[in-house]
C-alpha positions as CSV (number, residue, x, y, z in Angstrom):
1,M,64.6,-18.2,33.8
2,N,62.6,-15.7,31.8
3,R,61.0,-18.5,29.9
4,L,59.9,-20.1,33.3
5,N,58.5,-16.9,34.5
6,S,56.7,-16.4,31.3
7,M,55.1,-19.9,31.6
8,L,54.1,-19.2,35.2
9,E,52.6,-15.9,34.2
10,D,50.6,-17.5,31.4
11,R,49.4,-20.3,33.7
12,R,48.3,-17.7,36.3
13,I,46.4,-15.7,33.7
14,F,44.7,-18.9,32.4
15,F,43.5,-19.9,35.9
16,L,42.3,-16.3,36.7
17,N,40.3,-16.3,33.4
18,F,39.0,-19.7,34.2
19,F,38.0,-18.7,37.7
20,F,36.3,-15.5,36.5
21,S,34.5,-17.5,33.8
22,L,33.1,-19.8,36.5
23,I,31.9,-16.9,38.6
24,L,30.2,-15.2,35.6
25,G,28.6,-18.5,34.6
26,A,27.3,-19.0,38.1
27,L,25.9,-15.4,38.3
28,L,24.2,-15.8,34.9
29,I,22.5,-19.1,36.0
30,F,21.4,-17.4,39.3
31,N,20.0,-14.4,37.4
32,I,18.1,-16.7,35.0
33,A,16.7,-18.7,37.9
34,I,15.5,-15.4,39.6
35,D,13.9,-14.2,36.3
36,K,12.1,-17.5,36.0
37,S,10.9,-17.4,39.6
38,L,9.7,-13.8,39.2
39,A,7.9,-14.7,35.9
40,A,6.2,-17.6,37.6
41,N,5.1,-15.5,40.5
42,Q,3.8,-12.8,38.1
43,N,1.9,-15.5,36.1
44,N,0.3,-16.9,39.3
45,S,-0.7,-13.4,40.4
46,H,-2.3,-12.7,37.0
47,H,-4.1,-16.0,37.2
48,F,-5.6,-15.3,40.6
49,L,-6.6,-11.7,39.6
50,A,-8.1,-12.8,36.2
51,F,-9.8,-15.9,37.5
52,P,-10.9,-15.4,41.1
53,I,-12.3,-18.4,42.8
54,A,-16.0,-17.7,43.5
55,A,-17.3,-18.7,46.9
56,E,-19.6,-21.6,46.9
57,A,-23.2,-20.8,47.4
58,S,-24.4,-21.9,50.8
59,V,-27.8,-22.8,49.3
60,G,-28.5,-25.0,46.3
61,I,-30.9,-24.3,43.4
62,P,-34.5,-24.7,44.6
63,E,-36.2,-27.6,43.0
64,H,-39.2,-28.6,45.1
65,L,-41.8,-26.6,47.2
66,I,-43.7,-28.3,50.0
67,I,-46.5,-26.7,52.0
68,P,-47.7,-29.4,54.5
69,S,-50.9,-27.5,55.6
70,L,-52.1,-27.2,52.1
71,K,-50.8,-30.6,50.9
72,I,-48.7,-28.9,48.2
73,N,-45.8,-30.8,47.0
74,T,-44.6,-29.6,43.6
75,A,-41.6,-28.9,41.3
76,I,-40.0,-25.5,41.0
77,E,-39.3,-24.0,37.6
78,E,-36.8,-21.1,37.1
79,V,-38.4,-17.9,35.8
80,G,-37.2,-14.4,35.1
81,L,-38.7,-11.3,33.5
82,S,-40.7,-11.1,30.3
83,S,-39.8,-8.8,27.5
84,S,-42.2,-6.2,29.0
85,G,-40.4,-6.4,32.4
86,E,-43.1,-8.5,34.2
87,L,-42.5,-11.5,36.4
88,E,-42.8,-14.6,34.4
89,V,-45.0,-17.5,35.5
90,P,-44.3,-21.2,35.5
91,K,-45.1,-23.1,32.3
92,K,-47.1,-25.8,34.1
93,S,-50.1,-24.8,36.2
94,D,-49.2,-27.4,38.8
95,N,-45.6,-26.1,39.2
96,V,-44.3,-23.0,40.8
97,G,-41.7,-20.6,39.5
98,W,-38.6,-19.3,41.4
99,Y,-37.4,-15.8,40.4
100,Q,-33.9,-16.7,39.5
101,L,-32.6,-13.1,39.2
102,G,-33.1,-12.8,43.0
103,P,-31.8,-14.7,46.0
104,R,-32.2,-18.4,46.4
105,P,-34.6,-19.5,49.1
106,G,-32.5,-19.5,52.3
107,E,-30.0,-16.8,51.2
108,A,-30.2,-13.3,52.7
109,G,-32.8,-11.3,50.9
110,N,-36.3,-11.7,49.5
111,A,-36.5,-15.0,47.5
112,V,-39.7,-15.0,45.4
113,I,-41.8,-17.9,44.1
114,D,-44.9,-17.4,42.1
115,G,-47.6,-19.8,41.0
116,H,-50.9,-19.9,39.1
117,L,-54.2,-19.5,41.0
118,D,-56.2,-21.3,38.3
119,T,-56.5,-22.1,34.6
120,S,-59.4,-21.6,32.2
121,D,-61.1,-24.7,33.5
122,S,-59.6,-25.8,36.8
123,A,-57.8,-24.8,40.0
124,A,-54.0,-24.5,39.9
125,V,-51.2,-25.0,42.4
126,F,-51.8,-21.9,44.5
127,W,-55.6,-22.1,44.6
128,N,-55.6,-22.5,48.3
129,L,-52.7,-20.2,49.1
130,K,-55.0,-17.7,50.9
131,K,-55.7,-20.4,53.5
132,L,-52.2,-20.2,54.9
133,K,-52.0,-18.8,58.4
134,P,-49.1,-17.1,60.3
135,G,-46.9,-19.8,61.8
136,D,-47.5,-22.4,59.0
137,E,-44.4,-24.0,57.6
138,I,-43.1,-23.8,54.0
139,D,-40.3,-26.0,52.9
140,V,-38.0,-25.7,49.9
141,L,-35.7,-28.6,48.8
142,D,-32.7,-28.1,46.6
143,G,-31.2,-30.5,44.1
144,Q,-29.3,-32.4,46.8
145,G,-32.5,-32.8,48.9
146,K,-31.4,-30.2,51.5
147,K,-34.4,-28.7,53.1
148,T,-34.8,-25.0,54.0
149,A,-37.8,-24.3,56.2
150,F,-39.7,-21.1,56.5
151,K,-42.5,-19.8,58.7
152,V,-45.4,-17.8,57.4
153,D,-45.4,-14.2,58.9
154,Q,-48.3,-12.6,57.1
155,L,-50.6,-12.5,54.1
156,Q,-51.3,-9.3,52.1
157,S,-53.5,-8.7,49.1
158,Y,-52.6,-5.7,46.9
159,N,-54.2,-4.0,44.0
160,L,-52.4,-4.9,40.8
161,T,-50.6,-1.5,40.4
162,Q,-50.0,-0.9,44.1
163,A,-47.9,-3.9,45.3
164,P,-44.8,-2.7,47.3
165,M,-42.2,-4.0,44.9
166,D,-39.3,-3.1,47.2
167,Q,-40.8,-5.0,50.1
168,I,-41.4,-8.1,47.9
169,F,-38.2,-8.1,45.8
170,G,-35.9,-5.7,47.5
171,A,-32.8,-6.4,49.7
172,S,-33.0,-7.7,53.2
173,D,-30.6,-8.8,55.9
174,S,-32.8,-11.8,56.8
175,A,-33.6,-14.8,54.6
176,N,-37.2,-14.4,53.4
177,L,-39.5,-16.3,51.1
178,N,-42.4,-14.5,49.4
179,L,-45.0,-16.5,47.6
180,I,-47.1,-14.7,44.9
181,T,-50.4,-15.6,43.1
182,C,-53.4,-13.9,41.7
183,D,-56.2,-12.5,43.8
184,G,-59.3,-10.4,43.5
185,T,-61.7,-10.7,40.5
186,W,-61.0,-11.5,36.9
187,N,-60.8,-8.5,34.6
188,E,-61.7,-9.7,31.2
189,A,-60.5,-6.6,29.4
190,M,-57.1,-6.8,31.0
191,H,-57.1,-10.6,30.9
192,T,-55.8,-10.8,34.5
193,Y,-56.9,-10.7,38.1
194,T,-57.3,-7.3,39.8
195,K,-55.1,-8.1,42.8
196,R,-52.0,-10.1,43.9
197,L,-51.8,-12.1,47.0
198,V,-48.4,-12.2,48.7
199,V,-47.4,-14.6,51.5
200,Y,-44.4,-13.3,53.5
201,A,-42.4,-16.0,55.2
202,E,-39.1,-16.0,57.2
203,K,-36.5,-18.7,57.5
204,M,-36.9,-20.8,60.6
Protein backbone atom coordinates (compact mmCIF):
# COMPACT_ATOMS: atom_id res chain seq x y z
CA MET A 1 0.00 0.00 0.00
CA ASN A 2 2.82 2.35 0.88
CA ARG A 3 4.50 1.42 -2.37
CA LEU A 4 1.29 2.26 -4.30
CA ASN A 5 0.99 5.61 -2.53
CA SER A 6 4.60 6.33 -3.27
CA MET A 7 4.09 5.58 -6.97
CA LEU A 8 1.03 7.80 -7.08
CA GLU A 9 2.90 10.59 -5.34
CA ASP A 10 5.81 10.32 -7.78
CA ARG A 11 3.41 10.40 -10.75
CA ARG A 12 1.62 13.48 -9.31
CA ILE A 13 4.93 15.30 -8.88
CA PHE A 14 5.95 14.36 -12.43
CA PHE A 15 2.74 15.74 -13.94
CA LEU A 16 2.94 18.90 -11.81
CA ASN A 17 6.52 19.49 -12.95
CA PHE A 18 5.53 18.79 -16.55
CA PHE A 19 2.56 21.16 -16.29
CA PHE A 20 4.65 23.97 -14.80
CA SER A 21 7.32 23.39 -17.46
CA LEU A 22 4.69 23.89 -20.15
CA ILE A 23 3.50 27.12 -18.51
CA LEU A 24 7.04 28.47 -18.16
CA GLY A 25 7.79 27.53 -21.76
CA ALA A 26 4.69 29.32 -23.00
CA LEU A 27 5.52 32.44 -20.96
CA LEU A 28 9.07 32.46 -22.30
CA ILE A 29 7.86 32.21 -25.90
CA PHE A 30 5.29 34.96 -25.27
CA ASN A 31 7.93 37.27 -23.75
CA ILE A 32 10.29 36.66 -26.68
CA ALA A 33 7.48 37.49 -29.10
CA ILE A 34 6.74 40.72 -27.21
CA ASP A 35 10.43 41.68 -27.20
CA LYS A 36 10.68 41.09 -30.94
CA SER A 37 7.54 43.11 -31.53
CA LEU A 38 8.83 46.01 -29.43
CA ALA A 39 12.19 45.87 -31.16
CA ALA A 40 10.51 45.95 -34.56
CA ASN A 41 8.40 48.95 -33.56
CA GLN A 42 11.46 50.75 -32.20
CA ASN A 43 13.37 50.06 -35.40
CA ASN A 44 10.47 51.40 -37.47
CA SER A 45 10.27 54.53 -35.34
CA HIS A 46 13.97 55.15 -35.73
CA HIS A 47 13.63 54.64 -39.45
CA PHE A 48 10.92 57.26 -39.81
CA LEU A 49 12.74 59.72 -37.55
CA ALA A 50 16.09 59.29 -39.25
CA PHE A 51 14.78 59.14 -42.79
CA PRO A 52 11.71 61.39 -43.05
CA ILE A 53 9.89 61.23 -46.34
CA ALA A 54 10.22 64.60 -48.02
CA ALA A 55 7.09 66.07 -49.53
CA GLU A 56 7.16 66.07 -53.29
CA ALA A 57 7.70 69.48 -54.84
CA SER A 58 4.56 70.79 -56.48
CA VAL A 59 6.62 72.46 -59.20
CA GLY A 60 9.31 70.85 -61.33
CA ILE A 61 12.78 72.16 -62.15
CA PRO A 62 12.37 75.00 -64.69
CA GLU A 63 13.85 74.18 -68.06
CA HIS A 64 12.34 76.57 -70.59
CA LEU A 65 11.33 80.24 -70.63
CA ILE A 66 8.81 81.59 -73.12
CA ILE A 67 7.82 85.26 -73.51
CA PRO A 68 5.35 85.37 -76.42
CA SER A 69 5.27 89.16 -76.85
CA LEU A 70 9.06 89.26 -77.26
CA LYS A 71 9.28 86.00 -79.20
CA ILE A 72 11.65 84.58 -76.60
CA ASN A 73 11.78 80.81 -76.36
CA THR A 74 14.94 79.67 -74.63
CA ALA A 75 16.52 77.10 -72.33
CA ILE A 76 17.00 77.71 -68.63
CA GLU A 77 20.33 77.02 -66.96
CA GLU A 78 20.75 76.65 -63.19
CA VAL A 79 22.87 79.36 -61.57
CA GLY A 80 23.90 80.20 -58.03
CA LEU A 81 26.29 82.64 -56.42
CA SER A 82 29.86 83.37 -57.46
CA SER A 83 32.76 83.16 -55.01
CA SER A 84 32.30 86.90 -54.41
CA GLY A 85 28.61 86.47 -53.57
CA GLU A 86 27.23 87.85 -56.83
CA LEU A 87 24.40 86.31 -58.83
CA GLU A 88 25.87 84.12 -61.56
CA VAL A 89 24.81 84.52 -65.18
CA PRO A 90 24.07 81.80 -67.74
CA LYS A 91 27.02 80.44 -69.68
CA LYS A 92 25.29 80.91 -73.02
CA SER A 93 24.13 84.39 -74.04
CA ASP A 94 21.00 82.95 -75.65
CA ASN A 95 19.98 81.10 -72.47
CA VAL A 96 18.66 82.42 -69.17
CA GLY A 97 19.65 81.40 -65.64
CA TRP A 98 17.35 80.35 -62.80
CA TYR A 99 18.68 81.16 -59.31
CA GLN A 100 18.53 77.63 -57.92
CA LEU A 101 19.09 78.67 -54.29
CA GLY A 102 15.67 80.34 -54.32
CA PRO A 103 12.13 79.11 -55.07
CA ARG A 104 11.22 77.39 -58.30
CA PRO A 105 8.97 79.46 -60.57
CA GLY A 106 5.44 78.74 -59.39
CA GLU A 107 6.34 78.13 -55.74
CA ALA A 108 5.58 80.71 -53.06
CA GLY A 109 8.31 83.31 -52.95
CA ASN A 110 10.41 85.28 -55.42
CA ALA A 111 11.83 83.05 -58.13
CA VAL A 112 14.60 84.82 -60.04
CA ILE A 113 15.73 84.34 -63.63
CA ASP A 114 18.52 86.44 -65.13
CA GLY A 115 19.85 86.82 -68.64
CA HIS A 116 22.41 88.74 -70.66
CA LEU A 117 21.51 92.02 -72.32
CA ASP A 118 24.21 91.70 -74.97
CA THR A 119 27.66 90.39 -75.75
CA SER A 120 30.73 92.20 -77.06
CA ASP A 121 29.39 92.05 -80.60
CA SER A 122 25.65 91.28 -80.57
CA ALA A 123 22.36 91.45 -78.71
CA ALA A 124 21.60 88.67 -76.22
CA VAL A 125 18.45 86.96 -74.95
CA PHE A 126 17.12 89.87 -72.83
CA TRP A 127 17.96 92.68 -75.26
CA ASN A 128 14.28 93.57 -75.62
CA LEU A 129 13.22 92.85 -72.05
CA LYS A 130 12.54 96.56 -71.44
CA LYS A 131 9.76 96.36 -74.05
CA LEU A 132 7.60 94.23 -71.78
CA LYS A 133 4.41 95.87 -70.52
CA PRO A 134 2.20 95.20 -67.49
CA GLY A 135 -0.18 92.38 -68.33
CA ASP A 136 2.21 90.60 -70.73
CA GLU A 137 2.51 86.85 -70.18
CA ILE A 138 5.64 84.95 -69.22
CA ASP A 139 5.63 81.14 -69.28
CA VAL A 140 7.97 78.69 -67.59
CA LEU A 141 8.05 75.01 -68.56
CA ASP A 142 9.46 72.29 -66.30
CA GLY A 143 11.07 69.02 -67.34
CA GLN A 144 7.67 67.34 -67.75
CA GLY A 145 6.39 70.10 -70.00
CA LYS A 146 4.12 71.53 -67.30
CA LYS A 147 3.55 75.25 -67.86
CA THR A 148 3.39 77.88 -65.15
CA ALA A 149 2.12 81.23 -66.43
CA PHE A 150 2.95 84.64 -64.99
CA LYS A 151 1.65 88.14 -65.70
CA VAL A 152 3.97 91.15 -65.76
CA ASP A 153 3.19 93.57 -62.94
CA GLN A 154 5.84 96.27 -63.36
CA LEU A 155 9.31 97.11 -64.62
CA GLN A 156 11.92 98.93 -62.53
CA SER A 157 15.45 100.08 -63.31
CA TYR A 158 17.85 100.42 -60.37
CA ASN A 159 21.34 101.80 -59.94
CA LEU A 160 23.76 98.93 -59.56
CA THR A 161 24.25 99.39 -55.80
CA GLN A 162 20.69 100.44 -54.99
CA ALA A 163 18.58 97.46 -56.07
CA PRO A 164 16.13 96.34 -53.34
CA MET A 165 17.54 92.87 -52.75
CA ASP A 166 14.80 91.82 -50.32
CA GLN A 167 12.08 92.78 -52.78
CA ILE A 168 13.80 90.85 -55.56
CA PHE A 169 15.04 87.79 -53.66
CA GLY A 170 13.19 87.88 -50.32
CA ALA A 171 10.30 85.78 -49.03
CA SER A 172 6.75 86.27 -50.26
CA ASP A 173 3.38 84.60 -49.71
CA SER A 174 2.59 84.82 -53.42
CA ALA A 175 4.33 83.02 -56.28
CA ASN A 176 6.39 85.64 -58.13
CA LEU A 177 8.86 85.59 -60.97
CA ASN A 178 11.46 88.34 -61.27
CA LEU A 179 13.52 88.70 -64.45
CA ILE A 180 16.83 90.55 -64.27
CA THR A 181 19.16 91.96 -66.90
CA CYS A 182 21.60 94.83 -67.35
CA ASP A 183 20.46 98.40 -68.01
CA GLY A 184 21.87 101.91 -68.13
CA THR A 185 25.22 102.63 -69.74
CA TRP A 186 28.37 100.58 -70.04
CA ASN A 187 31.05 101.42 -67.46
CA GLU A 188 34.37 100.45 -68.98
CA ALA A 189 36.28 100.82 -65.71
CA MET A 190 33.89 98.51 -63.83
CA HIS A 191 33.34 96.33 -66.88
CA THR A 192 29.59 96.27 -66.32
CA TYR A 193 26.45 98.30 -66.89
CA THR A 194 25.49 100.99 -64.40
CA LYS A 195 21.94 99.73 -63.76
CA ARG A 196 19.84 96.60 -63.49
CA LEU A 197 16.39 96.17 -65.01
CA VAL A 198 13.94 94.06 -63.02
CA VAL A 199 10.66 92.78 -64.41
CA TYR A 200 8.26 91.80 -61.62
CA ALA A 201 5.62 89.21 -62.53
CA GLU A 202 2.99 87.30 -60.56
CA LYS A 203 1.63 83.82 -61.12
CA MET A 204 -1.64 83.86 -63.09
